[in-house]
SEFIZA-3560 file (N, C-alpha, C; in Angstrom, 3 decimals):
REM SEFIZA-3560
<numar><xx>6.218</xx><yy>-0.600</yy><zz>24.434</zz><atom>N</atom></numar>
<numar><xx>6.603</xx><yy>-0.503</yy><zz>23.033</zz><atom>CA</atom></numar>
<numar><xx>6.360</xx><yy>0.938</yy><zz>22.562</zz><atom>C</atom></numar>
<numar><xx>7.350</xx><yy>1.544</yy><zz>21.949</zz><atom>N</atom></numar>
<numar><xx>7.192</xx><yy>2.916</yy><zz>21.504</zz><atom>CA</atom></numar>
<numar><xx>6.712</xx><yy>2.981</yy><zz>20.057</zz><atom>C</atom></numar>
<numar><xx>6.384</xx><yy>4.186</yy><zz>19.620</zz><atom>N</atom></numar>
<numar><xx>5.848</xx><yy>4.394</yy><zz>18.274</zz><atom>CA</atom></numar>
<numar><xx>6.843</xx><yy>3.941</yy><zz>17.219</zz><atom>C</atom></numar>
<numar><xx>8.113</xx><yy>4.244</yy><zz>17.422</zz><atom>N</atom></numar>
<numar><xx>9.145</xx><yy>3.876</yy><zz>16.443</zz><atom>CA</atom></numar>
<numar><xx>9.209</xx><yy>2.361</yy><zz>16.281</zz><atom>C</atom></numar>
<numar><xx>9.160</xx><yy>1.629</yy><zz>17.385</zz><atom>N</atom></numar>
<numar><xx>9.204</xx><yy>0.165</yy><zz>17.326</zz><atom>CA</atom></numar>
<numar><xx>7.980</xx><yy>-0.384</yy><zz>16.600</zz><atom>C</atom></numar>
<numar><xx>6.806</xx><yy>0.179</yy><zz>16.885</zz><atom>N</atom></numar>
<numar><xx>5.587</xx><yy>-0.236</yy><zz>16.187</zz><atom>CA</atom></numar>
<numar><xx>5.720</xx><yy>0.014</yy><zz>14.691</zz><atom>C</atom></numar>
<numar><xx>6.294</xx><yy>1.163</yy><zz>14.336</zz><atom>N</atom></numar>
<numar><xx>6.413</xx><yy>1.492</yy><zz>12.918</zz><atom>CA</atom></numar>
<numar><xx>7.356</xx><yy>0.522</yy><zz>12.206</zz><atom>C</atom></numar>
<numar><xx>8.419</xx><yy>0.121</yy><zz>12.844</zz><atom>N</atom></numar>
<numar><xx>9.324</xx><yy>-0.838</yy><zz>12.214</zz><atom>CA</atom></numar>
<numar><xx>8.682</xx><yy>-2.207</yy><zz>12.073</zz><atom>C</atom></numar>
<numar><xx>7.746</xx><yy>-2.526</yy><zz>12.953</zz><atom>N</atom></numar>
<numar><xx>6.970</xx><yy>-3.759</yy><zz>12.777</zz><atom>CA</atom></numar>
<numar><xx>6.108</xx><yy>-3.652</yy><zz>11.523</zz><atom>C</atom></numar>
<numar><xx>5.569</xx><yy>-2.457</yy><zz>11.283</zz><atom>N</atom></numar>
<numar><xx>4.789</xx><yy>-2.242</yy><zz>10.063</zz><atom>CA</atom></numar>
<numar><xx>5.661</xx><yy>-2.375</yy><zz>8.814</zz><atom>C</atom></numar>
<numar><xx>6.880</xx><yy>-1.885</yy><zz>8.877</zz><atom>N</atom></numar>
<numar><xx>7.794</xx><yy>-2.021</yy><zz>7.735</zz><atom>CA</atom></numar>
<numar><xx>8.092</xx><yy>-3.504</yy><zz>7.498</zz><atom>C</atom></numar>
<numar><xx>8.285</xx><yy>-4.253</yy><zz>8.552</zz><atom>N</atom></numar>
<numar><xx>8.498</xx><yy>-5.708</yy><zz>8.427</zz><atom>CA</atom></numar>
<numar><xx>7.296</xx><yy>-6.368</yy><zz>7.776</zz><atom>C</atom></numar>
<numar><xx>6.092</xx><yy>-5.939</yy><zz>8.161</zz><atom>N</atom></numar>
<numar><xx>4.866</xx><yy>-6.454</yy><zz>7.552</zz><atom>CA</atom></numar>
<numar><xx>4.875</xx><yy>-6.198</yy><zz>6.045</zz><atom>C</atom></numar>
<numar><xx>5.266</xx><yy>-5.002</yy><zz>5.639</zz><atom>N</atom></numar>
<numar><xx>5.310</xx><yy>-4.677</yy><zz>4.210</zz><atom>CA</atom></numar>
<numar><xx>6.304</xx><yy>-5.569</yy><zz>3.472</zz><atom>C</atom></numar>
<numar><xx>7.467</xx><yy>-5.729</yy><zz>4.043</zz><atom>N</atom></numar>
<numar><xx>8.520</xx><yy>-6.499</yy><zz>3.385</zz><atom>CA</atom></numar>
<numar><xx>8.217</xx><yy>-7.997</yy><zz>3.359</zz><atom>C</atom></numar>
<numar><xx>7.403</xx><yy>-8.460</yy><zz>4.299</zz><atom>N</atom></numar>
<numar><xx>7.102</xx><yy>-9.893</yy><zz>4.381</zz><atom>CA</atom></numar>
<numar><xx>6.152</xx><yy>-10.357</yy><zz>3.275</zz><atom>C</atom></numar>
<numar><xx>5.389</xx><yy>-9.441</yy><zz>2.721</zz><atom>N</atom></numar>
<numar><xx>4.456</xx><yy>-9.806</yy><zz>1.653</zz><atom>CA</atom></numar>
<numar><xx>5.110</xx><yy>-9.654</yy><zz>0.294</zz><atom>C</atom></numar>
<numar><xx>4.852</xx><yy>-10.598</yy><zz>-0.563</zz><atom>N</atom></numar>
<numar><xx>5.478</xx><yy>-10.583</yy><zz>-1.892</zz><atom>CA</atom></numar>
<numar><xx>5.081</xx><yy>-9.344</yy><zz>-2.711</zz><atom>C</atom></numar>
<numar><xx>3.832</xx><yy>-8.889</yy><zz>-2.548</zz><atom>N</atom></numar>
<numar><xx>3.333</xx><yy>-7.805</yy><zz>-3.395</zz><atom>CA</atom></numar>
<numar><xx>3.078</xx><yy>-6.488</yy><zz>-2.667</zz><atom>C</atom></numar>
<numar><xx>3.096</xx><yy>-6.483</yy><zz>-1.353</zz><atom>N</atom></numar>
<numar><xx>2.750</xx><yy>-5.264</yy><zz>-0.613</zz><atom>CA</atom></numar>
<numar><xx>3.673</xx><yy>-4.093</yy><zz>-0.944</zz><atom>C</atom></numar>
<numar><xx>4.966</xx><yy>-4.358</yy><zz>-0.959</zz><atom>N</atom></numar>
<numar><xx>5.930</xx><yy>-3.281</yy><zz>-1.266</zz><atom>CA</atom></numar>
<numar><xx>5.704</xx><yy>-2.780</yy><zz>-2.693</zz><atom>C</atom></numar>
<numar><xx>5.512</xx><yy>-3.702</yy><zz>-3.629</zz><atom>N</atom></numar>
<numar><xx>5.273</xx><yy>-3.291</yy><zz>-5.012</zz><atom>CA</atom></numar>
<numar><xx>4.048</xx><yy>-2.391</yy><zz>-5.117</zz><atom>C</atom></numar>
<numar><xx>2.979</xx><yy>-2.771</yy><zz>-4.422</zz><atom>N</atom></numar>
<numar><xx>1.735</xx><yy>-2.002</yy><zz>-4.486</zz><atom>CA</atom></numar>
<numar><xx>1.918</xx><yy>-0.622</yy><zz>-3.865</zz><atom>C</atom></numar>
<numar><xx>2.487</xx><yy>-0.572</yy><zz>-2.676</zz><atom>N</atom></numar>
<numar><xx>2.630</xx><yy>0.725</yy><zz>-2.000</zz><atom>CA</atom></numar>
<numar><xx>3.583</xx><yy>1.652</yy><zz>-2.764</zz><atom>C</atom></numar>
<numar><xx>4.639</xx><yy>1.090</yy><zz>-3.334</zz><atom>N</atom></numar>
<numar><xx>5.557</xx><yy>1.917</yy><zz>-4.129</zz><atom>CA</atom></numar>
<numar><xx>4.904</xx><yy>2.374</yy><zz>-5.424</zz><atom>C</atom></numar>
<numar><xx>4.043</xx><yy>1.544</yy><zz>-5.983</zz><atom>N</atom></numar>
<numar><xx>3.369</xx><yy>1.921</yy><zz>-7.224</zz><atom>CA</atom></numar>
<numar><xx>2.375</xx><yy>3.062</yy><zz>-6.993</zz><atom>C</atom></numar>
<numar><xx>1.675</xx><yy>3.023</yy><zz>-5.872</zz><atom>N</atom></numar>
<numar><xx>0.729</xx><yy>4.099</yy><zz>-5.576</zz><atom>CA</atom></numar>
<numar><xx>1.498</xx><yy>5.395</yy><zz>-5.324</zz><atom>C</atom></numar>
<numar><xx>2.513</xx><yy>5.315</yy><zz>-4.476</zz><atom>N</atom></numar>
<numar><xx>3.333</xx><yy>6.466</yy><zz>-4.084</zz><atom>CA</atom></numar>
<numar><xx>2.447</xx><yy>7.687</yy><zz>-3.859</zz><atom>C</atom></numar>
<numar><xx>2.637</xx><yy>8.768</yy><zz>-4.529</zz><atom>N</atom></numar>
<numar><xx>1.829</xx><yy>9.972</yy><zz>-4.297</zz><atom>CA</atom></numar>
<numar><xx>0.775</xx><yy>10.178</yy><zz>-5.379</zz><atom>C</atom></numar>
<numar><xx>0.292</xx><yy>9.078</yy><zz>-5.938</zz><atom>N</atom></numar>
<numar><xx>-0.705</xx><yy>9.155</yy><zz>-6.996</zz><atom>CA</atom></numar>
<numar><xx>-2.037</xx><yy>8.604</yy><zz>-6.493</zz><atom>C</atom></numar>
<numar><xx>-3.087</xx><yy>8.884</yy><zz>-7.232</zz><atom>N</atom></numar>
<numar><xx>-4.388</xx><yy>8.277</yy><zz>-7.003</zz><atom>CA</atom></numar>
<numar><xx>-4.515</xx><yy>7.162</yy><zz>-8.030</zz><atom>C</atom></numar>
<numar><xx>-4.756</xx><yy>5.933</yy><zz>-7.562</zz><atom>N</atom></numar>
<numar><xx>-4.764</xx><yy>4.803</yy><zz>-8.487</zz><atom>CA</atom></numar>
<numar><xx>-5.878</xx><yy>3.818</yy><zz>-8.179</zz><atom>C</atom></numar>
<numar><xx>-6.362</xx><yy>3.184</yy><zz>-9.232</zz><atom>N</atom></numar>
<numar><xx>-7.327</xx><yy>2.100</yy><zz>-9.076</zz><atom>CA</atom></numar>
<numar><xx>-6.558</xx><yy>0.778</yy><zz>-9.011</zz><atom>C</atom></numar>
<numar><xx>-7.203</xx><yy>-0.270</yy><zz>-8.515</zz><atom>N</atom></numar>
<numar><xx>-6.526</xx><yy>-1.567</yy><zz>-8.509</zz><atom>CA</atom></numar>
<numar><xx>-6.066</xx><yy>-1.994</yy><zz>-9.910</zz><atom>C</atom></numar>
<numar><xx>-6.866</xx><yy>-1.709</yy><zz>-10.913</zz><atom>N</atom></numar>
<numar><xx>-6.488</xx><yy>-2.064</yy><zz>-12.286</zz><atom>CA</atom></numar>
<numar><xx>-5.221</xx><yy>-1.319</yy><zz>-12.716</zz><atom>C</atom></numar>
<numar><xx>-5.138</xx><yy>-0.035</yy><zz>-12.393</zz><atom>N</atom></numar>
<numar><xx>-3.929</xx><yy>0.755</yy><zz>-12.703</zz><atom>CA</atom></numar>
<numar><xx>-2.694</xx><yy>0.136</yy><zz>-12.052</zz><atom>C</atom></numar>
<numar><xx>-2.844</xx><yy>-0.209</yy><zz>-10.782</zz><atom>N</atom></numar>
<numar><xx>-1.724</xx><yy>-0.783</yy><zz>-10.026</zz><atom>CA</atom></numar>
<numar><xx>-1.314</xx><yy>-2.128</yy><zz>-10.597</zz><atom>C</atom></numar>
<numar><xx>-2.312</xx><yy>-2.959</yy><zz>-10.882</zz><atom>N</atom></numar>
<numar><xx>-2.044</xx><yy>-4.289</yy><zz>-11.428</zz><atom>CA</atom></numar>
<numar><xx>-1.243</xx><yy>-4.199</yy><zz>-12.729</zz><atom>C</atom></numar>
<numar><xx>-1.643</xx><yy>-3.279</yy><zz>-13.592</zz><atom>N</atom></numar>
<numar><xx>-0.947</xx><yy>-3.103</yy><zz>-14.873</zz><atom>CA</atom></numar>
<numar><xx>0.468</xx><yy>-2.559</yy><zz>-14.693</zz><atom>C</atom></numar>
<numar><xx>0.593</xx><yy>-1.462</yy><zz>-13.976</zz><atom>N</atom></numar>
<numar><xx>1.900</xx><yy>-0.806</yy><zz>-13.898</zz><atom>CA</atom></numar>
<numar><xx>2.903</xx><yy>-1.576</yy><zz>-13.035</zz><atom>C</atom></numar>
<numar><xx>2.421</xx><yy>-2.282</yy><zz>-12.018</zz><atom>N</atom></numar>
<numar><xx>3.330</xx><yy>-3.047</yy><zz>-11.155</zz><atom>CA</atom></numar>
<numar><xx>3.495</xx><yy>-4.491</yy><zz>-11.638</zz><atom>C</atom></numar>
<numar><xx>2.750</xx><yy>-4.829</yy><zz>-12.671</zz><atom>N</atom></numar>
<numar><xx>2.799</xx><yy>-6.178</yy><zz>-13.252</zz><atom>CA</atom></numar>
<numar><xx>2.527</xx><yy>-7.255</yy><zz>-12.194</zz><atom>C</atom></numar>
<numar><xx>1.392</xx><yy>-7.071</yy><zz>-11.507</zz><atom>N</atom></numar>
<numar><xx>0.942</xx><yy>-7.988</yy><zz>-10.469</zz><atom>CA</atom></numar>
<numar><xx>-0.439</xx><yy>-8.496</yy><zz>-10.878</zz><atom>C</atom></numar>
<numar><xx>-0.716</xx><yy>-9.788</yy><zz>-10.687</zz><atom>N</atom></numar>
<numar><xx>-2.066</xx><yy>-10.280</yy><zz>-10.993</zz><atom>CA</atom></numar>
<numar><xx>-3.124</xx><yy>-9.493</yy><zz>-10.210</zz><atom>C</atom></numar>
<numar><xx>-4.263</xx><yy>-9.273</yy><zz>-10.835</zz><atom>N</atom></numar>
<numar><xx>-5.330</xx><yy>-8.480</yy><zz>-10.229</zz><atom>CA</atom></numar>
<numar><xx>-5.746</xx><yy>-9.031</yy><zz>-8.857</zz><atom>C</atom></numar>
<numar><xx>-5.861</xx><yy>-10.338</yy><zz>-8.756</zz><atom>N</atom></numar>
<numar><xx>-6.260</xx><yy>-10.957</yy><zz>-7.487</zz><atom>CA</atom></numar>
<numar><xx>-5.283</xx><yy>-10.592</yy><zz>-6.367</zz><atom>C</atom></numar>
<numar><xx>-3.997</xx><yy>-10.642</yy><zz>-6.673</zz><atom>N</atom></numar>
<numar><xx>-2.969</xx><yy>-10.325</yy><zz>-5.678</zz><atom>CA</atom></numar>
<numar><xx>-2.952</xx><yy>-8.831</yy><zz>-5.352</zz><atom>C</atom></numar>
<numar><xx>-3.224</xx><yy>-8.019</yy><zz>-6.354</zz><atom>N</atom></numar>
<numar><xx>-3.296</xx><yy>-6.576</yy><zz>-6.130</zz><atom>CA</atom></numar>
<numar><xx>-4.426</xx><yy>-6.254</yy><zz>-5.155</zz><atom>C</atom></numar>
<numar><xx>-5.587</xx><yy>-6.843</yy><zz>-5.388</zz><atom>N</atom></numar>
<numar><xx>-6.735</xx><yy>-6.599</yy><zz>-4.514</zz><atom>CA</atom></numar>
<numar><xx>-6.469</xx><yy>-7.076</yy><zz>-3.090</zz><atom>C</atom></numar>
<numar><xx>-5.845</xx><yy>-8.236</yy><zz>-2.970</zz><atom>N</atom></numar>
<numar><xx>-5.535</xx><yy>-8.772</yy><zz>-1.645</zz><atom>CA</atom></numar>
<numar><xx>-4.555</xx><yy>-7.853</yy><zz>-0.919</zz><atom>C</atom></numar>
<numar><xx>-3.502</xx><yy>-7.430</yy><zz>-1.614</zz><atom>N</atom></numar>
<numar><xx>-2.509</xx><yy>-6.539</yy><zz>-1.004</zz><atom>CA</atom></numar>
<numar><xx>-3.141</xx><yy>-5.210</yy><zz>-0.593</zz><atom>C</atom></numar>
<numar><xx>-4.008</xx><yy>-4.668</yy><zz>-1.436</zz><atom>N</atom></numar>
<numar><xx>-4.673</xx><yy>-3.400</yy><zz>-1.096</zz><atom>CA</atom></numar>
<numar><xx>-5.531</xx><yy>-3.552</yy><zz>0.158</zz><atom>C</atom></numar>
<numar><xx>-6.221</xx><yy>-4.666</yy><zz>0.282</zz><atom>N</atom></numar>
<numar><xx>-7.018</xx><yy>-4.911</yy><zz>1.481</zz><atom>CA</atom></numar>
<numar><xx>-6.163</xx><yy>-4.962</yy><zz>2.730</zz><atom>C</atom></numar>
<numar><xx>-5.033</xx><yy>-5.641</yy><zz>2.638</zz><atom>N</atom></numar>
<numar><xx>-4.107</xx><yy>-5.724</yy><zz>3.771</zz><atom>CA</atom></numar>
<numar><xx>-3.532</xx><yy>-4.351</yy><zz>4.110</zz><atom>C</atom></numar>
<numar><xx>-3.152</xx><yy>-3.604</yy><zz>3.088</zz><atom>N</atom></numar>
<numar><xx>-2.581</xx><yy>-2.273</yy><zz>3.303</zz><atom>CA</atom></numar>
<numar><xx>-3.619</xx><yy>-1.327</yy><zz>3.901</zz><atom>C</atom></numar>
<numar><xx>-4.860</xx><yy>-1.456</yy><zz>3.457</zz><atom>N</atom></numar>
<numar><xx>-5.938</xx><yy>-0.624</yy><zz>3.998</zz><atom>CA</atom></numar>
<numar><xx>-6.179</xx><yy>-0.966</yy><zz>5.471</zz><atom>C</atom></numar>
<numar><xx>-6.232</xx><yy>-2.250</yy><zz>5.778</zz><atom>N</atom></numar>
<numar><xx>-6.465</xx><yy>-2.672</yy><zz>7.164</zz><atom>CA</atom></numar>
<numar><xx>-5.373</xx><yy>-2.200</yy><zz>8.115</zz><atom>C</atom></numar>
<numar><xx>-4.160</xx><yy>-2.064</yy><zz>7.619</zz><atom>N</atom></numar>
<numar><xx>-3.035</xx><yy>-1.618</yy><zz>8.459</zz><atom>CA</atom></numar>
<numar><xx>-2.825</xx><yy>-0.102</yy><zz>8.411</zz><atom>C</atom></numar>
<numar><xx>-3.664</xx><yy>0.606</yy><zz>7.643</zz><atom>N</atom></numar>
<numar><xx>-3.609</xx><yy>2.067</yy><zz>7.637</zz><atom>CA</atom></numar>
<numar><xx>-2.599</xx><yy>2.698</yy><zz>6.701</zz><atom>C</atom></numar>
<numar><xx>-2.116</xx><yy>1.937</yy><zz>5.706</zz><atom>N</atom></numar>
<numar><xx>-1.153</xx><yy>2.491</yy><zz>4.750</zz><atom>CA</atom></numar>
<numar><xx>-1.831</xx><yy>3.192</yy><zz>3.574</zz><atom>C</atom></numar>
<numar><xx>-3.041</xx><yy>2.745</yy><zz>3.239</zz><atom>N</atom></numar>
<numar><xx>-3.794</xx><yy>3.344</yy><zz>2.138</zz><atom>CA</atom></numar>
<numar><xx>-5.237</xx><yy>3.566</yy><zz>2.578</zz><atom>C</atom></numar>
<numar><xx>-5.917</xx><yy>4.449</yy><zz>1.855</zz><atom>N</atom></numar>
<numar><xx>-7.350</xx><yy>4.664</yy><zz>2.056</zz><atom>CA</atom></numar>
<numar><xx>-8.038</xx><yy>4.618</yy><zz>0.700</zz><atom>C</atom></numar>
<numar><xx>-9.311</xx><yy>4.265</yy><zz>0.737</zz><atom>N</atom></numar>
<numar><xx>-10.155</xx><yy>4.301</yy><zz>-0.449</zz><atom>CA</atom></numar>
<numar><xx>-10.885</xx><yy>5.634</yy><zz>-0.418</zz><atom>C</atom></numar>
<numar><xx>-10.862</xx><yy>6.352</yy><zz>-1.524</zz><atom>N</atom></numar>
<numar><xx>-11.494</xx><yy>7.666</yy><zz>-1.541</zz><atom>CA</atom></numar>
<numar><xx>-13.010</xx><yy>7.590</yy><zz>-1.604</zz><atom>C</atom></numar>
<numar><xx>-13.561</xx><yy>6.532</yy><zz>-2.202</zz><atom>N</atom></numar>
<numar><xx>-15.019</xx><yy>6.375</yy><zz>-2.277</zz><atom>CA</atom></numar>
<numar><xx>-15.374</xx><yy>4.932</yy><zz>-1.940</zz><atom>C</atom></numar>
<numar><xx>-15.637</xx><yy>4.684</yy><zz>-0.672</zz><atom>N</atom></numar>
<numar><xx>-15.940</xx><yy>3.325</yy><zz>-0.201</zz><atom>CA</atom></numar>
<numar><xx>-17.178</xx><yy>2.738</yy><zz>-0.858</zz><atom>C</atom></numar>
<numar><xx>-18.096</xx><yy>3.578</yy><zz>-1.310</zz><atom>N</atom></numar>
<numar><xx>-19.337</xx><yy>3.064</yy><zz>-1.888</zz><atom>CA</atom></numar>
<numar><xx>-19.161</xx><yy>2.539</yy><zz>-3.312</zz><atom>C</atom></numar>
<numar><xx>-18.071</xx><yy>2.884</yy><zz>-3.952</zz><atom>N</atom></numar>
<numar><xx>-17.831</xx><yy>2.409</yy><zz>-5.327</zz><atom>CA</atom></numar>
<numar><xx>-17.578</xx><yy>0.906</yy><zz>-5.318</zz><atom>C</atom></numar>
<numar><xx>-18.233</xx><yy>0.207</yy><zz>-6.222</zz><atom>N</atom></numar>
<numar><xx>-18.038</xx><yy>-1.243</yy><zz>-6.330</zz><atom>CA</atom></numar>
<numar><xx>-16.870</xx><yy>-1.569</yy><zz>-7.259</zz><atom>C</atom></numar>
<numar><xx>-16.707</xx><yy>-0.767</yy><zz>-8.299</zz><atom>N</atom></numar>
<numar><xx>-15.603</xx><yy>-0.951</yy><zz>-9.247</zz><atom>CA</atom></numar>
<numar><xx>-14.860</xx><yy>0.364</yy><zz>-9.386</zz><atom>C</atom></numar>
<numar><xx>-13.587</xx><yy>0.255</yy><zz>-9.727</zz><atom>N</atom></numar>
<numar><xx>-12.801</xx><yy>1.458</yy><zz>-9.978</zz><atom>CA</atom></numar>
<numar><xx>-12.534</xx><yy>2.291</yy><zz>-8.741</zz><atom>C</atom></numar>
<numar><xx>-12.473</xx><yy>1.646</yy><zz>-7.591</zz><atom>N</atom></numar>
<numar><xx>-12.159</xx><yy>2.385</yy><zz>-6.359</zz><atom>CA</atom></numar>
<numar><xx>-10.793</xx><yy>3.054</yy><zz>-6.498</zz><atom>C</atom></numar>
<numar><xx>-10.695</xx><yy>4.253</yy><zz>-5.996</zz><atom>N</atom></numar>
<numar><xx>-9.439</xx><yy>4.990</yy><zz>-6.073</zz><atom>CA</atom></numar>
<numar><xx>-8.761</xx><yy>4.943</yy><zz>-4.713</zz><atom>C</atom></numar>
<numar><xx>-7.501</xx><yy>4.548</yy><zz>-4.728</zz><atom>N</atom></numar>
<numar><xx>-6.700</xx><yy>4.438</yy><zz>-3.515</zz><atom>CA</atom></numar>
<numar><xx>-5.635</xx><yy>5.521</yy><zz>-3.487</zz><atom>C</atom></numar>
<numar><xx>-5.309</xx><yy>5.933</yy><zz>-2.273</zz><atom>N</atom></numar>
<numar><xx>-4.177</xx><yy>6.844</yy><zz>-2.090</zz><atom>CA</atom></numar>
<numar><xx>-3.477</xx><yy>6.471</yy><zz>-0.791</zz><atom>C</atom></numar>
<numar><xx>-2.236</xx><yy>6.897</yy><zz>-0.675</zz><atom>N</atom></numar>
<numar><xx>-1.471</xx><yy>6.627</yy><zz>0.537</zz><atom>CA</atom></numar>
<numar><xx>-1.926</xx><yy>7.537</yy><zz>1.672</zz><atom>C</atom></numar>
<numar><xx>-1.852</xx><yy>7.009</yy><zz>2.875</zz><atom>N</atom></numar>
<numar><xx>-2.045</xx><yy>7.814</yy><zz>4.073</zz><atom>CA</atom></numar>
<numar><xx>-0.687</xx><yy>8.413</yy><zz>4.448</zz><atom>C</atom></numar>
<numar><xx>-0.666</xx><yy>9.237</yy><zz>5.476</zz><atom>N</atom></numar>
<numar><xx>0.616</xx><yy>9.757</yy><zz>5.970</zz><atom>CA</atom></numar>
<numar><xx>1.513</xx><yy>8.604</yy><zz>6.408</zz><atom>C</atom></numar>
<numar><xx>0.910</xx><yy>7.586</yy><zz>7.008</zz><atom>N</atom></numar>
<numar><xx>1.671</xx><yy>6.401</yy><zz>7.423</zz><atom>CA</atom></numar>
<numar><xx>2.280</xx><yy>5.708</yy><zz>6.206</zz><atom>C</atom></numar>
<numar><xx>1.528</xx><yy>5.602</yy><zz>5.124</zz><atom>N</atom></numar>
<numar><xx>2.036</xx><yy>4.997</yy><zz>3.898</zz><atom>CA</atom></numar>
<numar><xx>3.171</xx><yy>5.795</yy><zz>3.292</zz><atom>C</atom></numar>
<numar><xx>3.047</xx><yy>7.106</yy><zz>3.323</zz><atom>N</atom></numar>
<numar><xx>4.106</xx><yy>7.983</yy><zz>2.796</zz><atom>CA</atom></numar>
<numar><xx>5.387</xx><yy>7.845</yy><zz>3.618</zz><atom>C</atom></numar>
<numar><xx>5.227</xx><yy>7.779</yy><zz>4.933</zz><atom>N</atom></numar>
<numar><xx>6.395</xx><yy>7.616</yy><zz>5.807</zz><atom>CA</atom></numar>
<numar><xx>7.056</xx><yy>6.262</yy><zz>5.561</zz><atom>C</atom></numar>
<numar><xx>6.240</xx><yy>5.230</yy><zz>5.343</zz><atom>N</atom></numar>
<numar><xx>6.779</xx><yy>3.896</yy><zz>5.066</zz><atom>CA</atom></numar>
<numar><xx>7.609</xx><yy>3.902</yy><zz>3.789</zz><atom>C</atom></numar>
<numar><xx>7.124</xx><yy>4.551</yy><zz>2.755</zz><atom>N</atom></numar>
<numar><xx>7.880</xx><yy>4.642</yy><zz>1.494</zz><atom>CA</atom></numar>
<numar><xx>9.207</xx><yy>5.359</yy><zz>1.728</zz><atom>C</atom></numar>
<numar><xx>9.163</xx><yy>6.425</yy><zz>2.493</zz><atom>N</atom></numar>
<numar><xx>10.382</xx><yy>7.182</yy><zz>2.782</zz><atom>CA</atom></numar>
<numar><xx>11.417</xx><yy>6.280</yy><zz>3.474</zz><atom>C</atom></numar>
<numar><xx>10.998</xx><yy>5.516</yy><zz>4.463</zz><atom>N</atom></numar>
<numar><xx>11.904</xx><yy>4.620</yy><zz>5.177</zz><atom>CA</atom></numar>
<numar><xx>12.417</xx><yy>3.518</yy><zz>4.263</zz><atom>C</atom></numar>
<numar><xx>11.536</xx><yy>2.956</yy><zz>3.455</zz><atom>N</atom></numar>
<numar><xx>11.932</xx><yy>1.867</yy><zz>2.540</zz><atom>CA</atom></numar>
<numar><xx>12.951</xx><yy>2.382</yy><zz>1.532</zz><atom>C</atom></numar>
<numar><xx>12.692</xx><yy>3.532</yy><zz>0.951</zz><atom>N</atom></numar>
<numar><xx>13.592</xx><yy>4.082</yy><zz>-0.067</zz><atom>CA</atom></numar>
<numar><xx>14.956</xx><yy>4.446</yy><zz>0.509</zz><atom>C</atom></numar>
<numar><xx>14.966</xx><yy>4.898</yy><zz>1.750</zz><atom>N</atom></numar>
<numar><xx>16.225</xx><yy>5.302</yy><zz>2.385</zz><atom>CA</atom></numar>
<numar><xx>17.044</xx><yy>4.132</yy><zz>2.930</zz><atom>C</atom></numar>
<numar><xx>16.375</xx><yy>3.013</yy><zz>3.197</zz><atom>N</atom></numar>
<numar><xx>17.055</xx><yy>1.935</yy><zz>3.913</zz><atom>CA</atom></numar>
<numar><xx>17.118</xx><yy>0.583</yy><zz>3.207</zz><atom>C</atom></numar>
<numar><xx>16.389</xx><yy>0.394</yy><zz>2.146</zz><atom>N</atom></numar>
<numar><xx>16.362</xx><yy>-0.948</yy><zz>1.556</zz><atom>CA</atom></numar>
<numar><xx>16.722</xx><yy>-0.905</yy><zz>0.106</zz><atom>C</atom></numar>
//
């Protein structure tokens, strides 16, 4: 399996979740807290947190301060940025 094939599996993972695409597109090139994302993407907070956890586990986003209990700031990784580029160009 090559890198390109693996990456398209990741895109399928994003599209398969009801909120993952919304969350990753909402973050885009900004620094955002889960509360910011929940408000602007109009997603329930519980679903926002779940999607962020999934996106973090798959390497699409990172938390800038893991020790923070509230108000954690998320940003896209290079993988997340590439995913947005592919989604915007193809879907």
